N, C-alpha and C positions, 0 to 999 in steps of 0.2 A: 755599613748597611748595604744590602744587596739592592741594586737598581731595579725599580719596578718598570717593566716594559709593556707597552700597549700593543695592539693588533699590528701585524706586519704590514709594511707599505709596499713590499716587493723589493727586488734587488736594486741597489743603488749602483749605477754604473756611470763612468765618465762618458761624455759625449758632446755634441754641439751645444747643448744648453746647460752643461754642468761641468765644473772642474772640482776634482777631489784632491785635497792636499794631505789627507791622513790615510794610514793603512797601506795595504799592498797595492791598491789601485791608483796611487798618487802620481805616478809618472805618466801624465796624460796631457801633453801640451797641444793645444788646438791652434790651427792657423787662422782662426776667426779674429784673433786679437791683434790690433795694430799698435797697442801701447801697453807697457807694463810698469809696475811700481819700481821706482829707483830704490834700491836696497842699501842698508848701511855699509855693507862690505864693498860697495862701489866707490867709497871714499877710503882708500887704503890706509892713509895716515890715521884717521879717526878710528877705524876698525882695529888696526894694530894696537892702538892705545887701550881700547876696551879689553882686548885679549891680554895685554900686559897687566892691566889693573886686576883682572880676574886671577891671574897667577899670583900677584902680590897679596891679594886678600886671602888666598889659601894659606899663606905663611904668616901674615901679620894682620890682625884684626884692628880696625879703626876704633877709636874710643871717644871721639868728640865731633861736633859739627864742623869745626874748623878743618879737620882732616877730610870729612865728607865733601865740603865745599871745594876743597883743593882738588879732589878727584874729579868732581863734576866739571871744574874749569879745565882740567887736563883733557878730558874727553871732548868737551865743546869749548874751544879756545875763544869763542865769541862771547862767552859769559864772564862775568866778574862776580866776586863773592857777594856783593850787594844784591845780586839777582836772586838770591836764595833766602831772603829774610823771612818770607812766609813759610817756607819749608822748615826753617829753623824753629819758628814759633810753634808749628804744628807738632814737630817731633818732641819738643820740650813739653808740650801740653799733654802728651801721652801719659806721663807719669802722674798727672792730676786726675785722670779718669777714675771713677769709683771702682770700675771693674778691676783696675790694676793698682789699687791703693796699696801702699807699702811695698811696691815693686818698681823696678826700673825698666819700664817698657822702652824708653829711649835707648837704653843700653842694648836691649835685644835687637832694636832696629839697626844699630851700628854694627853689632857683632854677627848678626844672623840674617836679618831681612835684606839689608842692602847688599851684602855679598851674594845672597840668593838672586836679587834682581840682576846683578852683573852677570852671574853665571847663566841665568835664563836668557839674557840678551845674547851672550856669546854662543848659545846653542842654536841660534837662528839658522845658520847654514846646515846644521844637522837635521833640524826638525822640519824645515821647509826646503824641499829639494827641487823645486821648480819655480819659475818666475810667476809672480802674482799679477794676473791681468787686471787692468783698470776696467771697471764696470762703466762703460761709456754711455752717453746719451743715445737713445733709440736702440738699446740693446736689451734682449731678454736672456739673462744668464744667472746661474746660481753657483756660488762658491761655498765649499764645505771645508771647515777647519776643525781640528780638535782643540781642546782647551789648553793643552801644552803649547801648541803653536800660537794660539792667541796670547798666552802669557809671554812668550818670547817677543812677539810684536809689541806688546804693551811695555815690556821691560826696556826695549830699545827706545820707545817713545819717552819713557821716564829719563833715560840717559841723554836724550836729545841727539841720537845718532842718525836719524833719517834725514836725507838731503831734502832741500826745498824742492817741491815738484815743479817741473817745467810746464806742466799743464795748468792753465789758468782756472780750470773748472774743479781743481782739487785744492784742499787746504793742507798746510804744513802739518804733518803728523808728529806733534811733540807735546808732552805734558808740561814742559818747562815754563810756559806762560803762567802756570798756576803757582810757581815757586816764589814770585815776588808779590808785594802787597801794596798796590795803590790804595790810598785811603778810601776812595769812593766805593770800592767793591771789596773791602776788607773781609767782611763776614762771609760773603758768597764764596770767595776763593778758599777761605779757611776750611769750610765744611765740604767743599768739593775735594780738596786735597786730603782731608781726613778720610773721605770715602775711598779715594784711590789707594792711600796707604793701607787701609784695612784690607783691601783686595789683595795686596802683596803679602800682608801678614798672613791672611788666610791661606793663600796659595803656598807660602813657604812652610806652613805647618801641616799641610796635608800628609796623611800617614804613608801614602805610597803614590807613585806616579800614575797608577791605574785610576786614582781618583781624579786625575786631570784628563781623562780620555773621553769625557763627554764631547759631543759634536755640536757646532753652531753653524748654521747656514745663512748666507747673505744673498738674497735674490733681488735683482733689479728687474722691474716689470715695465714694459713699454706697451701702451695700448695704441695700435695703429689707428689713424683717423677714421678709416672705413669701418672699424669695429666699435666706435663710440656709439652708444644707443641714440636713436632718434627719440628724444624724450617725449615729444608731443604725440608719439604713436605707441608708447609703451603701455600695454594693457595689463601689466602685473598689478595685482591689488597690493596696497601698502601692507608690509609685513608686520608681524607682531612687534610691538614696542613696549619695553619695560622701562619705566622711569623711576629712578632712585634719587631722592632728594637728600638722603642721609649718608649713604656709602660713598666710596671714592673709587676712581678708576684704578689707582695704584693698589689699594687693599682688596678690592672686590672684583677685579677684572680677570682673575686667575681662571684658566681653562677656556678662555674666549680669545678671539682675535682682538688684541688691544691696540688702540690707535695711538700712535706717537704724533703729537702736534708739532710737526717737524719744521726745521729750516730747510730751504731748498738745498743748501750745503749741509748735508746730513751730519748731525752731531757737532758741527763746527763750533757753536757757541759754548759747548761743554769745555772746550780747551781755552776759551776766552773768558768773557765777562758775563755771559748769559746765565740765567738761573730760572728758566721757565719750566713747563712740564717736560719738554724733551730733555733738558739738561739734568733735571732731577732723575728722570728715568735712566739716563746714561750713568749717573752716579750710583744708583742702587744696583744697576747691572753693568759694571765697568767693561765687560766683554763687548758690549755694543759699540764702544768707542773705536774699535778696530775698523768699523765701516768707514770712518773718516779717511783712512789710508788709501782706499781704492775706489771710492764712489764719487763719480762726477756729480755736479749739481743736477737736480731733477728738473725736467721739463714739465709743462702743464699736464701732460698725459702720461706721467710716470709715477711709480711708487716703489718703495723698497721694503721687502718683508724679511725680518730676521727671526729665525727660529732656533731655540735651544739655549739662549743665554741664561746663565745662572744668576740668581739674585744673591748678592753678597751683603748688602747693607740695608738698614732701615733708615727712614728719613721722616722729616716733618716739614710741611709747607713748601712754598715756592717763593722765588724772588728774594726780597730782603728778609723774609721770615724762614728761609730754608735752613734746616738743621740736619746734620748727620746724627743719627740716634743709635749707632752701634751695629753689631753684626746681625745678619739674618741667616737662618738655616733653611736652605731651599730643599724641600722634600718632594718637589714635582716629579711625576713619573716621566719615563723616557719612552720615545718611540723606537721602532725597530732599527732606525738608522743612528741611534745613540743620542738623539736630541731631546732635551727637556721639552715637555709639552707646554712651552711658553712661546707664543707667537706674537710678534709685534709688527705692525705695519706703519711705515713712516709716510705721511702725506702732508705736504706743505700748503697752507692756505695763502691766499693773497694778503699782502700787508697793505693796509690802508692808512693814510695820514689821518690824524684825529679830525681835521676839518673837511675831509673828503669822503666821509662814510657813505653818503647817498649813492655814490657810484656803484656800490656793491649790490644794489637792487636791479641793476641793468641786466638784460637777458644774457648778454655775452659773458658777463662775469659770473652769473649764476650757473651758466653752462660750464664754465671753466671749473668751478668748484665741484659740480656734479661729476664731471669727467675725472677729476683728481680722486674723489672719494670712490667712485665706481672702480677705477683702476686698482685701488688698494683693497677693496672689498671682494672683488671677483675671485672665484675659486681657481686653484692651480695645482699642477701635478706634484709640487714639492711641499704642499701644505698639509698640516694636520688639522688646523682649526677650520673645519668646514661647517661649523655650527654658528653660534651667535657671535656678534660683534660687540665689543665693549668700548664705548667712547664717552665723550663729554664735550666740554666747551672749546671746541676746535676753533682756533683763531682768537683766543682770548688775549687779554693784556696788551702787549705792544702791537699786535696785529689789528686791533681796533675793529673787530668784526661784530656784527649784530648776532648775538648768541641764538636768538629766536630764528633768524634766517638760517644759520648754520645747522641748527638742530633739524630743521625740516629738510635741508639739502642732504644731510647724512641719512635721514630716514628714507628719502627717495632712492638714494644710491644703494642702500642696503636692500630695499624692496626689489629693485631691478636685479639684484643678485640672489633674490629669494632667501634672505638671511634675516634672522631675528636681530633686533638692535636693543642692547642694554645701554641706557643713557644715564650717566651720573651727572647730575646738575651741579654738584658741589655747593648746594644751597644758594645758587645764583638767583637773586631776587627777580630777574627778568624771566626766569623759567619756572617760577612757582606755579604758574597756570598751564604749564605744558600738557599735563595729563588731561585737562579739560578740553583744550583745543584738539588734542590727539584723539579723544573720544569722538569728537565731531567729524574727524577725517577718516576714521578707521575703515569705512566702506569705499573710500576713494581709490582710484587707480593712480599709478605713477603719473600718467599723462595728465589726469585731471588736476592733481595738486601742482604739477609743473606749470600748467596753464594759469592757475590762480596766481602763482608767483611771478609769472612773466607777462601775461597778457593784460592783467588788470592794473599793473604799474602802481604799486603801493607808493613808490617814491614821488609820483606825480601828485599825490593827494595830501602830502604834508608840506609844511613850510620849507621851501627850498633854501632858505637862509638858516635853517636849523639842522644841525647834525642829529638825525633820528636816533643815533646810538645813545644820546643823552636826553632824549625826549621822554619824560615819564608818563605822558598822558595819551599818546597816540602811537603805541607800539605796533609792530607787525602783527602780533596776535590779536590786538584790539581791532585793527583794520580787517584782518581775516575773519574775525567773528562777525563784524558788520557786513562784510561782503557775502558770507555764507547765509546770513539772515535775509539779505536782499535777494539772493538768487535761489533760495529754497523755501519750502513751506514750513519747515520746522524752525524752531528758535534754538540757537546755540546757547549753552549755559553761559551765564554771566561770569566772565573771567577776570573781572577787575580785582 
């Protein structure tokens, strides 16, 4: 199917703020980088083994998991066969999928998909002809890769060929942590791994290399302290807010700037035990995982925007309920730079301990979250999504955030950027009254709502021995309604 292309963005050229790895402009190494990714071929013995395995698989196809495990142990001598018990289970389970009933999908993996993974890994030196810079803290820079290059990077992560990074702000880029199965996270790992394997199945069955020429960009954004808004002086009126209690960010955020509720080590838990919103997003869009390779942990005034990743998988739920639900056909249009119009911004919230939730209402922590969201939402020259933002319960689950507070913080940040906000509550019971309190605030400016959240000190008016996150009778919305009634002549709707 011919790619649908949207309005041109202008010529894409390498320069101080951008490195291009694909096409005729790829040989552009900048002096601004002090550190680069350590590549698999910097470990000659391991790299020579991968090349030898590739040649062997051209002549002799493997037929069993035992042979597969033996090859993986040859490539990565630190592994033993028992490290691959989850991988074995997932490969065997392929034959039980209804889609492949009466067929041997596992045989296809051994004979076709795994040799394809090895060959894609060996292609690394051919498809990426310059060193990959590390997107370091306090840096504004954008990297452009095509899908074939990303495939080669992920294939090497599957084989475990990347060296451990010397940089403590990076995570080891390997998928092999998913191959074993500790009992406590059995189901999460199984469905993550099924998502990854389906990505390789899909890539190996593409009809031509041209179908892997889509482009994905990874942009690190740093907001200098002097550019952070003075929230108490911001006169912008609160922007349009659309609240959806029935849809979901994953299903209904298409065409908007979608928010990734990130870890400060971007994507790191996808390769480990996590299975929250970010990890599910990285499983449905496996090309996002490449960001782990070259992105240092984010500071409070930083965000990462990824544009163009293809969605390969369907899923259901998060955490213990997460399920891989099969392939997804992504028919998203392309921009003139070859990227799918699928833009995701990663912003990491503060993580609170369950018993220390009151601290999140302090002015300095509210301002930290405002700065983080503003950095992610502001417009930039490499962006397509200059329209609405799609978000939801940022800081949910293990981050122990008050969803009511986070919803207002995101609304303020979007308003400061003059962008509409689509908020998917995911039927969270604490946000069922959001539309009512929002209607009472629609004439507010950014500065006015900011002052309500910081100057009146909601946290001082509740029992300091009670974590308000679990207090059902005196929520932030309840308090805000009372404060509005006290300071205005109109009566706010009852939101109980």
